[in-house]
C-alpha positions, 0 to 999 in steps of 0.5 A, spaced: 435 742 504 433 745 510 429 751 508 430 758 512 426 764 515 429 771 515 425 774 521 425 781 519 424 784 526 430 780 529 434 781 523 436 774 523 436 767 519 433 761 522 434 754 519 428 749 519 432 743 521 426 738 519 429 732 515 424 727 511 423 723 505 423 727 498 417 730 496 413 727 491 418 721 490 413 715 493 405 715 494 402 715 501 408 717 505 407 721 511 411 727 513 412 731 519 410 738 519 413 744 522 409 750 524 412 757 524 409 764 526 411 769 520 411 776 521 410 782 516 416 782 511 419 776 513 422 771 508 422 764 507 428 761 503 427 755 499 433 751 495 434 745 492 441 741 493 443 742 486 446 748 489 451 745 493 452 739 490 457 738 484 459 733 479 459 726 483 453 728 487 457 728 493 455 734 498 462 738 497 459 744 501 454 742 505 447 746 508 451 750 513 455 753 507 448 756 504 446 758 511 453 762 512 452 765 505 445 767 506 447 770 513 453 774 510 448 777 504 443 779 509 443 786 507 442 784 500 436 781 502 433 786 505 434 791 500 434 788 494 432 781 494 433 779 487 440 781 488 441 776 494 438 770 490 443 772 484 449 773 489 448 767 493 448 763 486 454 766 484 458 765 490 456 757 489 458 758 482 465 760 484 466 756 489 465 750 485 469 753 479 475 754 484 474 747 486 474 745 478 467 742 479 461 744 476 453 744 477 450 737 475 444 737 478 438 742 478 439 748 481 432 752 484 432 758 489 425 761 491 424 767 496 417 768 498 416 775 502 410 775 507 407 782 506 
């Protein structure tokens, strides 16, 4: 999945649209790199595809839904980052449940803030 950066001064999310091979799957794989200049209070948001994939492993909601939901929760991100992660997870949980599906892959969310 694409990582996201929340730029504190611009109050907006950016997706880092860099595709590549799964990290750690094979030895000796080369990866492209992306460089960004982060500023004080910027956030880096990382997550696994288990957040939006359910049951058969198909991508039923997509990365765009993660980006869209994160943008909707930007107030929580800036005031209570833990609530941002909890509400994002719960939104996907409810989305899967409303489609009579459930999480079947690992779900990991990580939020880093530059101080």
